Biopython code that builds the backbone (N, CA, C, O; Angstrom):
import numpy as np
from Bio.PDB.StructureBuilder import StructureBuilder

atoms = [
    (1, "MET", "N", (63.532, 88.543, 99.077)),
    (1, "MET", "CA", (64.543, 89.319, 98.377)),
    (1, "MET", "C", (65.287, 88.377, 97.421)),
    (1, "MET", "O", (65.656, 87.263, 97.795)),
    (2, "SER", "N", (65.495, 88.825, 96.223)),
    (2, "SER", "CA", (66.140, 87.992, 95.206)),
    (2, "SER", "C", (67.639, 87.866, 95.465)),
    (2, "SER", "O", (68.243, 88.707, 96.129)),
    (3, "ASP", "N", (68.228, 86.791, 94.924)),
    (3, "ASP", "CA", (69.675, 86.590, 95.048)),
    (3, "ASP", "C", (70.436, 87.760, 94.435)),
    (3, "ASP", "O", (71.459, 88.182, 94.974)),
    (4, "LYS", "N", (69.950, 88.285, 93.317)),
    (4, "LYS", "CA", (70.619, 89.412, 92.656)),
    (4, "LYS", "C", (70.715, 90.611, 93.595)),
    (4, "LYS", "O", (71.747, 91.280, 93.649)),
    (5, "LYS", "N", (69.643, 90.882, 94.331)),
    (5, "LYS", "CA", (69.628, 92.012, 95.262)),
    (5, "LYS", "C", (70.614, 91.770, 96.403)),
    (5, "LYS", "O", (71.313, 92.690, 96.828)),
    (6, "ILE", "N", (70.670, 90.542, 96.895)),
    (6, "ILE", "CA", (71.627, 90.203, 97.956)),
    (6, "ILE", "C", (73.051, 90.425, 97.468)),
    (6, "ILE", "O", (73.874, 90.994, 98.186)),
    (7, "TYR", "N", (73.349, 89.975, 96.243)),
    (7, "TYR", "CA", (74.691, 90.174, 95.680)),
    (7, "TYR", "C", (75.018, 91.664, 95.559)),
    (7, "TYR", "O", (76.142, 92.087, 95.827)),
    (8, "GLU", "N", (74.041, 92.435, 95.162)),
    (8, "GLU", "CA", (74.241, 93.887, 95.032)),
    (8, "GLU", "C", (74.526, 94.514, 96.392)),
    (8, "GLU", "O", (75.442, 95.327, 96.520)),
    (9, "LEU", "N", (73.759, 94.148, 97.394)),
    (9, "LEU", "CA", (73.973, 94.675, 98.746)),
    (9, "LEU", "C", (75.331, 94.227, 99.292)),
    (9, "LEU", "O", (76.037, 95.001, 99.938)),
    (10, "HIS", "N", (75.681, 92.986, 99.027)),
    (10, "HIS", "CA", (76.978, 92.448, 99.440)),
    (10, "HIS", "C", (78.106, 93.258, 98.797)),
    (10, "HIS", "O", (79.068, 93.636, 99.465)),
    (11, "ALA", "N", (77.978, 93.515, 97.511)),
    (11, "ALA", "CA", (78.995, 94.294, 96.787)),
    (11, "ALA", "C", (79.125, 95.697, 97.365)),
    (11, "ALA", "O", (80.230, 96.236, 97.437)),
    (12, "ASN", "N", (78.024, 96.287, 97.772)),
    (12, "ASN", "CA", (78.068, 97.630, 98.366)),
    (12, "ASN", "C", (78.847, 97.644, 99.677)),
    (12, "ASN", "O", (79.588, 98.587, 99.953)),
    (13, "ILE", "N", (78.680, 96.606, 100.475)),
    (13, "ILE", "CA", (79.460, 96.500, 101.712)),
    (13, "ILE", "C", (80.939, 96.342, 101.374)),
    (13, "ILE", "O", (81.793, 96.981, 101.990)),
    (14, "CYS", "N", (81.239, 95.494, 100.399)),
    (14, "CYS", "CA", (82.631, 95.294, 99.988)),
    (14, "CYS", "C", (83.239, 96.585, 99.450)),
    (14, "CYS", "O", (84.410, 96.866, 99.705)),
    (15, "LYS", "N", (82.468, 97.367, 98.717)),
    (15, "LYS", "CA", (82.958, 98.658, 98.212)),
    (15, "LYS", "C", (83.304, 99.575, 99.376)),
    (15, "LYS", "O", (84.320, 100.269, 99.346)),
    (16, "ALA", "N", (82.461, 99.576, 100.395)),
    (16, "ALA", "CA", (82.724, 100.425, 101.562)),
    (16, "ALA", "C", (84.013, 100.004, 102.256)),
    (16, "ALA", "O", (84.724, 100.840, 102.813)),
    (17, "LEU", "N", (84.313, 98.714, 102.224)),
    (17, "LEU", "CA", (85.529, 98.197, 102.857)),
    (17, "LEU", "C", (86.733, 98.281, 101.936)),
    (17, "LEU", "O", (87.855, 98.005, 102.359)),
    (18, "GLY", "N", (86.518, 98.655, 100.695)),
    (18, "GLY", "CA", (87.582, 98.693, 99.698)),
    (18, "GLY", "C", (88.385, 99.978, 99.714)),
    (18, "GLY", "O", (88.694, 100.533, 98.660)),
    (19, "ASN", "N", (88.725, 100.455, 100.898)),
    (19, "ASN", "CA", (89.490, 101.681, 101.026)),
    (19, "ASN", "C", (90.418, 101.535, 102.231)),
    (19, "ASN", "O", (89.971, 101.146, 103.310)),
    (20, "ALA", "N", (91.680, 101.836, 102.062)),
    (20, "ALA", "CA", (92.674, 101.628, 103.120)),
    (20, "ALA", "C", (92.344, 102.416, 104.389)),
    (20, "ALA", "O", (92.505, 101.895, 105.492)),
    (21, "THR", "N", (91.889, 103.652, 104.250)),
    (21, "THR", "CA", (91.562, 104.457, 105.426)),
    (21, "THR", "C", (90.399, 103.849, 106.195)),
    (21, "THR", "O", (90.403, 103.833, 107.426)),
    (22, "ARG", "N", (89.410, 103.352, 105.475)),
    (22, "ARG", "CA", (88.254, 102.747, 106.146)),
    (22, "ARG", "C", (88.649, 101.470, 106.875)),
    (22, "ARG", "O", (88.146, 101.198, 107.965)),
    (23, "ILE", "N", (89.538, 100.691, 106.290)),
    (23, "ILE", "CA", (90.022, 99.487, 106.970)),
    (23, "ILE", "C", (90.813, 99.878, 108.209)),
    (23, "ILE", "O", (90.733, 99.210, 109.240)),
    (24, "GLU", "N", (91.571, 100.954, 108.108)),
    (24, "GLU", "CA", (92.321, 101.453, 109.266)),
    (24, "GLU", "C", (91.371, 101.908, 110.375)),
    (24, "GLU", "O", (91.639, 101.679, 111.555)),
    (25, "VAL", "N", (90.274, 102.544, 110.003)),
    (25, "VAL", "CA", (89.257, 102.948, 110.980)),
    (25, "VAL", "C", (88.688, 101.718, 111.680)),
    (25, "VAL", "O", (88.565, 101.696, 112.904)),
    (26, "ILE", "N", (88.347, 100.709, 110.909)),
    (26, "ILE", "CA", (87.799, 99.474, 111.489)),
    (26, "ILE", "C", (88.813, 98.846, 112.440)),
    (26, "ILE", "O", (88.446, 98.373, 113.516)),
    (27, "ASP", "N", (90.067, 98.838, 112.055)),
    (27, "ASP", "CA", (91.114, 98.301, 112.914)),
    (27, "ASP", "C", (91.201, 99.092, 114.220)),
    (27, "ASP", "O", (91.338, 98.506, 115.294)),
    (28, "ALA", "N", (91.122, 100.418, 114.128)),
    (28, "ALA", "CA", (91.194, 101.262, 115.325)),
    (28, "ALA", "C", (90.008, 101.032, 116.258)),
    (28, "ALA", "O", (90.147, 101.105, 117.479)),
    (29, "LEU", "N", (88.849, 100.756, 115.680)),
    (29, "LEU", "CA", (87.629, 100.609, 116.472)),
    (29, "LEU", "C", (87.333, 99.172, 116.889)),
    (29, "LEU", "O", (86.309, 98.919, 117.524)),
    (30, "GLN", "N", (88.196, 98.238, 116.552)),
    (30, "GLN", "CA", (87.855, 96.832, 116.774)),
    (30, "GLN", "C", (87.622, 96.478, 118.236)),
    (30, "GLN", "O", (86.879, 95.538, 118.519)),
    (31, "ASN", "N", (88.230, 97.196, 119.173)),
    (31, "ASN", "CA", (88.080, 96.837, 120.585)),
    (31, "ASN", "C", (87.354, 97.871, 121.426)),
    (31, "ASN", "O", (87.072, 97.626, 122.599)),
    (32, "GLU", "N", (87.046, 99.024, 120.847)),
    (32, "GLU", "CA", (86.424, 100.061, 121.656)),
    (32, "GLU", "C", (85.709, 101.107, 120.816)),
    (32, "GLU", "O", (85.969, 101.271, 119.624)),
    (33, "GLU", "N", (84.813, 101.796, 121.471)),
    (33, "GLU", "CA", (84.118, 102.930, 120.889)),
    (33, "GLU", "C", (85.030, 104.145, 121.030)),
    (33, "GLU", "O", (85.717, 104.294, 122.040)),
    (34, "MET", "N", (85.036, 105.013, 120.017)),
    (34, "MET", "CA", (85.887, 106.205, 120.053)),
    (34, "MET", "C", (85.150, 107.409, 119.500)),
    (34, "MET", "O", (84.203, 107.281, 118.725)),
    (35, "THR", "N", (85.605, 108.573, 119.913)),
    (35, "THR", "CA", (85.103, 109.809, 119.342)),
    (35, "THR", "C", (85.816, 110.073, 118.023)),
    (35, "THR", "O", (86.836, 109.456, 117.714)),
    (36, "TYR", "N", (85.264, 110.993, 117.262)),
    (36, "TYR", "CA", (85.896, 111.412, 116.009)),
    (36, "TYR", "C", (87.337, 111.857, 116.269)),
    (36, "TYR", "O", (88.254, 111.464, 115.547)),
    (37, "GLY", "N", (87.530, 112.678, 117.302)),
    (37, "GLY", "CA", (88.862, 113.190, 117.620)),
    (37, "GLY", "C", (89.853, 112.092, 117.951)),
    (37, "GLY", "O", (91.012, 112.157, 117.539)),
    (38, "GLU", "N", (89.409, 111.082, 118.692)),
    (38, "GLU", "CA", (90.284, 109.960, 119.036)),
    (38, "GLU", "C", (90.668, 109.168, 117.788)),
    (38, "GLU", "O", (91.817, 108.756, 117.628)),
    (39, "ILE", "N", (89.695, 108.962, 116.911)),
    (39, "ILE", "CA", (89.984, 108.251, 115.658)),
    (39, "ILE", "C", (90.968, 109.059, 114.825)),
    (39, "ILE", "O", (91.921, 108.507, 114.274)),
    (40, "HIS", "N", (90.742, 110.362, 114.733)),
    (40, "HIS", "CA", (91.621, 111.219, 113.926)),
    (40, "HIS", "C", (93.043, 111.217, 114.469)),
    (40, "HIS", "O", (94.001, 111.261, 113.697)),
    (41, "LYS", "N", (93.188, 111.167, 115.784)),
    (41, "LYS", "CA", (94.515, 111.141, 116.382)),
    (41, "LYS", "C", (95.283, 109.888, 115.941)),
    (41, "LYS", "O", (96.498, 109.936, 115.751)),
    (42, "ILE", "N", (94.571, 108.773, 115.780)),
    (42, "ILE", "CA", (95.197, 107.516, 115.354)),
    (42, "ILE", "C", (95.434, 107.491, 113.851)),
    (42, "ILE", "O", (96.516, 107.129, 113.389)),
    (43, "ILE", "N", (94.410, 107.882, 113.092)),
    (43, "ILE", "CA", (94.440, 107.770, 111.626)),
    (43, "ILE", "C", (95.232, 108.903, 110.991)),
    (43, "ILE", "O", (96.037, 108.679, 110.087)),
    (44, "GLY", "N", (94.999, 110.119, 111.469)),
    (44, "GLY", "CA", (95.643, 111.289, 110.891)),
    (44, "GLY", "C", (94.991, 111.673, 109.568)),
    (44, "GLY", "O", (93.887, 111.222, 109.261)),
    (45, "GLY", "N", (95.660, 112.489, 108.802)),
    (45, "GLY", "CA", (95.141, 112.927, 107.502)),
    (45, "GLY", "C", (94.155, 114.072, 107.643)),
    (45, "GLY", "O", (93.875, 114.540, 108.747)),
    (46, "PRO", "N", (93.634, 114.516, 106.506)),
    (46, "PRO", "CA", (92.677, 115.632, 106.517)),
    (46, "PRO", "C", (91.405, 115.265, 107.289)),
    (46, "PRO", "O", (90.864, 114.171, 107.128)),
    (47, "LYS", "N", (90.942, 116.186, 108.121)),
    (47, "LYS", "CA", (89.745, 115.930, 108.925)),
    (47, "LYS", "C", (88.512, 115.707, 108.059)),
    (47, "LYS", "O", (87.683, 114.851, 108.367)),
    (48, "SER", "N", (88.386, 116.472, 106.978)),
    (48, "SER", "CA", (87.212, 116.329, 106.113)),
    (48, "SER", "C", (87.188, 114.960, 105.443)),
    (48, "SER", "O", (86.121, 114.382, 105.233)),
    (49, "SER", "N", (88.369, 114.445, 105.110)),
    (49, "SER", "CA", (88.455, 113.130, 104.479)),
    (49, "SER", "C", (88.008, 112.046, 105.456)),
    (49, "SER", "O", (87.244, 111.153, 105.088)),
    (50, "LEU", "N", (88.479, 112.120, 106.697)),
    (50, "LEU", "CA", (88.076, 111.138, 107.703)),
    (50, "LEU", "C", (86.577, 111.201, 107.939)),
    (50, "LEU", "O", (85.920, 110.169, 108.071)),
    (51, "ALA", "N", (86.043, 112.400, 107.992)),
    (51, "ALA", "CA", (84.597, 112.558, 108.196)),
    (51, "ALA", "C", (83.815, 111.856, 107.092)),
    (51, "ALA", "O", (82.814, 111.194, 107.368)),
    (52, "GLN", "N", (84.255, 111.991, 105.862)),
    (52, "GLN", "CA", (83.574, 111.333, 104.743)),
    (52, "GLN", "C", (83.654, 109.813, 104.853)),
    (52, "GLN", "O", (82.681, 109.112, 104.575)),
    (53, "HIS", "N", (84.813, 109.312, 105.257)),
    (53, "HIS", "CA", (84.962, 107.863, 105.418)),
    (53, "HIS", "C", (84.033, 107.338, 106.516)),
    (53, "HIS", "O", (83.419, 106.281, 106.367)),
    (54, "LEU", "N", (83.937, 108.078, 107.608)),
    (54, "LEU", "CA", (83.045, 107.663, 108.700)),
    (54, "LEU", "C", (81.586, 107.674, 108.255)),
    (54, "LEU", "O", (80.807, 106.801, 108.637)),
    (55, "ILE", "N", (81.227, 108.656, 107.453)),
    (55, "ILE", "CA", (79.853, 108.729, 106.930)),
    (55, "ILE", "C", (79.557, 107.505, 106.059)),
    (55, "ILE", "O", (78.500, 106.889, 106.189)),
    (56, "VAL", "N", (80.483, 107.159, 105.181)),
    (56, "VAL", "CA", (80.283, 105.988, 104.311)),
    (56, "VAL", "C", (80.104, 104.735, 105.158)),
    (56, "VAL", "O", (79.179, 103.957, 104.923)),
    (57, "LEU", "N", (80.975, 104.534, 106.136)),
    (57, "LEU", "CA", (80.894, 103.335, 106.967)),
    (57, "LEU", "C", (79.597, 103.299, 107.781)),
    (57, "LEU", "O", (79.017, 102.232, 107.979)),
    (58, "ALA", "N", (79.152, 104.449, 108.245)),
    (58, "ALA", "CA", (77.902, 104.495, 109.005)),
    (58, "ALA", "C", (76.703, 104.270, 108.087)),
    (58, "ALA", "O", (75.768, 103.555, 108.450)),
    (59, "THR", "N", (76.726, 104.870, 106.915)),
    (59, "THR", "CA", (75.624, 104.726, 105.955)),
    (59, "THR", "C", (75.452, 103.273, 105.517)),
    (59, "THR", "O", (74.330, 102.813, 105.310)),
    (60, "LYS", "N", (76.553, 102.561, 105.378)),
    (60, "LYS", "CA", (76.507, 101.163, 104.944)),
    (60, "LYS", "C", (76.218, 100.207, 106.102)),
    (60, "LYS", "O", (76.154, 98.993, 105.907)),
    (61, "GLY", "N", (76.045, 100.756, 107.304)),
    (61, "GLY", "CA", (75.701, 99.922, 108.447)),
    (61, "GLY", "C", (76.882, 99.230, 109.095)),
    (61, "GLY", "O", (76.704, 98.290, 109.870)),
    (62, "ILE", "N", (78.087, 99.684, 108.787)),
    (62, "ILE", "CA", (79.284, 99.080, 109.350)),
    (62, "ILE", "C", (79.616, 99.702, 110.701)),
    (62, "ILE", "O", (80.143, 99.035, 111.591)),
    (63, "LEU", "N", (79.302, 100.986, 110.842)),
    (63, "LEU", "CA", (79.518, 101.693, 112.103)),
    (63, "LEU", "C", (78.202, 102.220, 112.644)),
    (63, "LEU", "O", (77.302, 102.590, 111.890)),
    (64, "ASN", "N", (78.110, 102.246, 113.967)),
    (64, "ASN", "CA", (77.035, 102.972, 114.648)),
    (64, "ASN", "C", (77.638, 104.252, 115.179)),
    (64, "ASN", "O", (78.818, 104.299, 115.527)),
    (65, "GLN", "N", (76.835, 105.276, 115.238)),
    (65, "GLN", "CA", (77.298, 106.522, 115.832)),
    (65, "GLN", "C", (76.266, 107.004, 116.841)),
    (65, "GLN", "O", (75.063, 106.822, 116.658)),
    (66, "ARG", "N", (76.755, 107.615, 117.897)),
    (66, "ARG", "CA", (75.866, 108.201, 118.890)),
    (66, "ARG", "C", (76.465, 109.521, 119.348)),
    (66, "ARG", "O", (77.683, 109.684, 119.412)),
    (67, "ARG", "N", (75.595, 110.442, 119.658)),
    (67, "ARG", "CA", (76.028, 111.764, 120.099)),
    (67, "ARG", "C", (75.866, 111.850, 121.612)),
    (67, "ARG", "O", (74.847, 111.450, 122.176)),
    (68, "GLU", "N", (76.897, 112.380, 122.243)),
    (68, "GLU", "CA", (76.855, 112.644, 123.677)),
    (68, "GLU", "C", (77.465, 114.026, 123.888)),
    (68, "GLU", "O", (78.680, 114.199, 123.802)),
    (69, "GLY", "N", (76.627, 114.983, 124.158)),
    (69, "GLY", "CA", (77.105, 116.362, 124.269)),
    (69, "GLY", "C", (77.631, 116.827, 122.925)),
    (69, "GLY", "O", (76.934, 116.743, 121.914)),
    (70, "LEU", "N", (78.857, 117.315, 122.916)),
    (70, "LEU", "CA", (79.473, 117.793, 121.680)),
    (70, "LEU", "C", (80.190, 116.683, 120.906)),
    (70, "LEU", "O", (80.619, 116.887, 119.770)),
    (71, "ASN", "N", (80.314, 115.525, 121.524)),
    (71, "ASN", "CA", (81.067, 114.434, 120.899)),
    (71, "ASN", "C", (80.169, 113.452, 120.156)),
    (71, "ASN", "O", (79.044, 113.173, 120.571)),
    (72, "VAL", "N", (80.696, 112.934, 119.045)),
    (72, "VAL", "CA", (80.054, 111.837, 118.335)),
    (72, "VAL", "C", (80.955, 110.627, 118.525)),
    (72, "VAL", "O", (82.153, 110.677, 118.245)),
    (73, "TYR", "N", (80.365, 109.542, 119.004)),
    (73, "TYR", "CA", (81.089, 108.302, 119.247)),
    (73, "TYR", "C", (80.776, 107.301, 118.136)),
    (73, "TYR", "O", (79.644, 107.215, 117.659)),
    (74, "TYR", "N", (81.791, 106.554, 117.738)),
    (74, "TYR", "CA", (81.645, 105.545, 116.689)),
    (74, "TYR", "C", (82.033, 104.190, 117.241)),
    (74, "TYR", "O", (82.957, 104.064, 118.044)),
    (75, "ARG", "N", (81.307, 103.183, 116.794)),
    (75, "ARG", "CA", (81.655, 101.806, 117.138)),
    (75, "ARG", "C", (81.232, 100.897, 115.993)),
    (75, "ARG", "O", (80.350, 101.236, 115.203)),
    (76, "ILE", "N", (81.862, 99.760, 115.920)),
    (76, "ILE", "CA", (81.553, 98.783, 114.876)),
    (76, "ILE", "C", (80.242, 98.097, 115.238)),
    (76, "ILE", "O", (80.017, 97.752, 116.397)),
    (77, "THR", "N", (79.381, 97.902, 114.247)),
    (77, "THR", "CA", (78.056, 97.328, 114.495)),
    (77, "THR", "C", (78.105, 95.848, 114.826)),
    (77, "THR", "O", (77.228, 95.346, 115.529)),
    (78, "SER", "N", (79.115, 95.140, 114.332)),
    (78, "SER", "CA", (79.196, 93.697, 114.550)),
    (78, "SER", "C", (80.649, 93.257, 114.564)),
    (78, "SER", "O", (81.457, 93.715, 113.755)),
    (79, "VAL", "N", (80.971, 92.373, 115.482)),
    (79, "VAL", "CA", (82.321, 91.813, 115.539)),
    (79, "VAL", "C", (82.644, 91.064, 114.252)),
    (79, "VAL", "O", (83.815, 90.846, 113.938)),
    (80, "LYS", "N", (81.621, 90.670, 113.510)),
    (80, "LYS", "CA", (81.823, 89.958, 112.247)),
    (80, "LYS", "C", (82.556, 90.834, 111.233)),
    (80, "LYS", "O", (83.274, 90.317, 110.377)),
    (81, "VAL", "N", (82.384, 92.150, 111.318)),
    (81, "VAL", "CA", (83.086, 93.061, 110.408)),
    (81, "VAL", "C", (84.587, 92.958, 110.638)),
    (81, "VAL", "O", (85.357, 92.837, 109.685)),
    (82, "THR", "N", (85.003, 93.006, 111.897)),
    (82, "THR", "CA", (86.439, 92.905, 112.175)),
    (82, "THR", "C", (86.966, 91.524, 111.818)),
    (82, "THR", "O", (88.093, 91.398, 111.339)),
    (83, "LYS", "N", (86.169, 90.491, 112.043)),
    (83, "LYS", "CA", (86.587, 89.136, 111.661)),
    (83, "LYS", "C", (86.775, 89.032, 110.153)),
    (83, "LYS", "O", (87.740, 88.426, 109.687)),
    (84, "ALA", "N", (85.858, 89.621, 109.389)),
    (84, "ALA", "CA", (85.969, 89.594, 107.925)),
    (84, "ALA", "C", (87.248, 90.293, 107.476)),
    (84, "ALA", "O", (87.950, 89.800, 106.594)),
    (85, "CYS", "N", (87.550, 91.437, 108.078)),
    (85, "CYS", "CA", (88.781, 92.157, 107.714)),
    (85, "CYS", "C", (90.020, 91.356, 108.101)),
    (85, "CYS", "O", (91.010, 91.355, 107.369)),
    (86, "GLN", "N", (89.971, 90.673, 109.250)),
    (86, "GLN", "CA", (91.103, 89.848, 109.666)),
    (86, "GLN", "C", (91.306, 88.675, 108.713)),
    (86, "GLN", "O", (92.440, 88.325, 108.388)),
    (87, "ILE", "N", (90.214, 88.069, 108.268)),
    (87, "ILE", "CA", (90.319, 86.957, 107.315)),
    (87, "ILE", "C", (90.921, 87.439, 106.008)),
    (87, "ILE", "O", (91.774, 86.762, 105.433)),
    (88, "MET", "N", (90.488, 88.600, 105.529)),
    (88, "MET", "CA", (91.046, 89.132, 104.282)),
    (88, "MET", "C", (92.529, 89.457, 104.446)),
    (88, "MET", "O", (93.306, 89.286, 103.507)),
    (89, "ARG", "N", (92.923, 89.919, 105.619)),
    (89, "ARG", "CA", (94.347, 90.174, 105.870)),
    (89, "ARG", "C", (95.125, 88.866, 105.825)),
    (89, "ARG", "O", (96.238, 88.827, 105.302)),
    (90, "GLU", "N", (94.549, 87.786, 106.371)),
    (90, "GLU", "CA", (95.197, 86.480, 106.329)),
    (90, "GLU", "C", (95.360, 86.003, 104.889)),
    (90, "GLU", "O", (96.389, 85.425, 104.541)),
    (91, "VAL", "N", (94.362, 86.240, 104.058)),
    (91, "VAL", "CA", (94.459, 85.880, 102.637)),
    (91, "VAL", "C", (95.597, 86.667, 101.999)),
    (91, "VAL", "O", (96.391, 86.107, 101.243)),
    (92, "LEU", "N", (95.681, 87.951, 102.295)),
    (92, "LEU", "CA", (96.754, 88.795, 101.768)),
    (92, "LEU", "C", (98.116, 88.255, 102.183)),
    (92, "LEU", "O", (99.012, 88.126, 101.350)),
    (93, "ILE", "N", (98.276, 87.941, 103.457)),
    (93, "ILE", "CA", (99.554, 87.433, 103.962)),
    (93, "ILE", "C", (99.907, 86.104, 103.298)),
    (93, "ILE", "O", (101.057, 85.882, 102.921)),
    (94, "ASP", "N", (98.918, 85.222, 103.155)),
    (94, "ASP", "CA", (99.160, 83.947, 102.464)),
    (94, "ASP", "C", (99.636, 84.180, 101.040)),
    (94, "ASP", "O", (100.574, 83.527, 100.582)),
    (95, "ASN", "N", (98.996, 85.107, 100.339)),
    (95, "ASN", "CA", (99.393, 85.413, 98.957)),
    (95, "ASN", "C", (100.804, 85.981, 98.903)),
    (95, "ASN", "O", (101.581, 85.634, 98.014)),
    (96, "LEU", "N", (101.141, 86.860, 99.857)),
    (96, "LEU", "CA", (102.489, 87.423, 99.887)),
    (96, "LEU", "C", (103.534, 86.338, 100.148)),
    (96, "LEU", "O", (104.615, 86.355, 99.559)),
    (97, "LYS", "N", (103.206, 85.395, 101.034)),
    (97, "LYS", "CA", (104.130, 84.281, 101.309)),
    (97, "LYS", "C", (104.342, 83.436, 100.057)),
    (97, "LYS", "O", (105.466, 83.026, 99.765)),
    (98, "LYS", "N", (103.266, 83.175, 99.317)),
    (98, "LYS", "CA", (103.379, 82.390, 98.085)),
    (98, "LYS", "C", (104.248, 83.121, 97.064)),
    (98, "LYS", "O", (105.103, 82.516, 96.417)),
    (99, "GLN", "N", (104.022, 84.425, 96.928)),
    (99, "GLN", "CA", (104.822, 85.217, 95.989)),
    (99, "GLN", "C", (106.284, 85.224, 96.406)),
    (99, "GLN", "O", (107.175, 85.123, 95.563)),
    (100, "ASN", "N", (106.532, 85.344, 97.705)),
    (100, "ASN", "CA", (107.905, 85.332, 98.205)),
    (100, "ASN", "C", (108.571, 83.996, 97.919)),
    (100, "ASN", "O", (109.744, 83.947, 97.549)),
    (101, "GLN", "N", (107.822, 82.911, 98.092)),
    (101, "GLN", "CA", (108.367, 81.585, 97.807)),
    (101, "GLN", "C", (108.689, 81.431, 96.320)),
    (101, "GLN", "O", (109.716, 80.856, 95.960)),
    (102, "LEU", "N", (107.807, 81.948, 95.456)),
    (102, "LEU", "CA", (108.080, 81.919, 94.012)),
    (102, "LEU", "C", (109.359, 82.671, 93.679)),
    (102, "LEU", "O", (110.161, 82.212, 92.865)),
    (103, "LEU", "N", (109.549, 83.822, 94.306)),
    (103, "LEU", "CA", (110.763, 84.607, 94.060)),
    (103, "LEU", "C", (112.005, 83.852, 94.523)),
    (103, "LEU", "O", (113.041, 83.896, 93.860)),
    (104, "LYS", "N", (111.905, 83.163, 95.650)),
    (104, "LYS", "CA", (113.044, 82.379, 96.153)),
    (104, "LYS", "C", (113.381, 81.251, 95.187)),
    (104, "LYS", "O", (114.551, 80.945, 94.958)),
    (105, "ASN", "N", (112.330, 80.625, 94.615)),
    (105, "ASN", "CA", (112.547, 79.522, 93.682)),
    (105, "ASN", "C", (113.178, 79.996, 92.382)),
    (105, "ASN", "O", (113.917, 79.251, 91.737)),
    (106, "ILE", "N", (112.888, 81.238, 91.996)),
    (106, "ILE", "CA", (113.468, 81.801, 90.774)),
    (106, "ILE", "C", (114.934, 82.119, 90.984)),
    (106, "ILE", "O", (115.769, 81.851, 90.120)),
    (107, "GLY", "N", (115.244, 82.698, 92.150)),
    (107, "GLY", "CA", (116.608, 83.168, 92.436)),
    (107, "GLY", "C", (117.452, 82.148, 92.994)),
    (107, "GLY", "O", (118.621, 82.403, 93.282)),
]
sb = StructureBuilder()
sb.init_structure("model")
sb.init_model(0)
sb.init_chain("A")
sb.init_seg("    ")
for serial, (resi, resn, name, xyz) in enumerate(atoms, 1):
    if name == "N":
        sb.init_residue(resn, " ", resi, " ")
    sb.init_atom(name, np.array(xyz, "f"), 0.0, 1.0, " ", f" {name:<3s}", serial, name[0])
structure = sb.get_structure()
């Protein structure tokens, strides 16, 4: 597989993670498998919107889903996904601290 194709696939994963609701879903699922209803209880919002976000995450290989009776269960495919999101949050916090320090130096 060419480097260009890898970059394209990488970008597609990043696009899937580039949504606040999807990051919230990943955060909710980081320690356990949950049903759609359990996720919705935590996330809230329109049910159809959450369903679409779950489909995107599953299609991109970020979530696994399994059916048991009437319930569909979701879980993260790899702990590396949650680690990546945690690292990006750390980058965000570092940037906010730097911006806050700049503001203090101005004032």
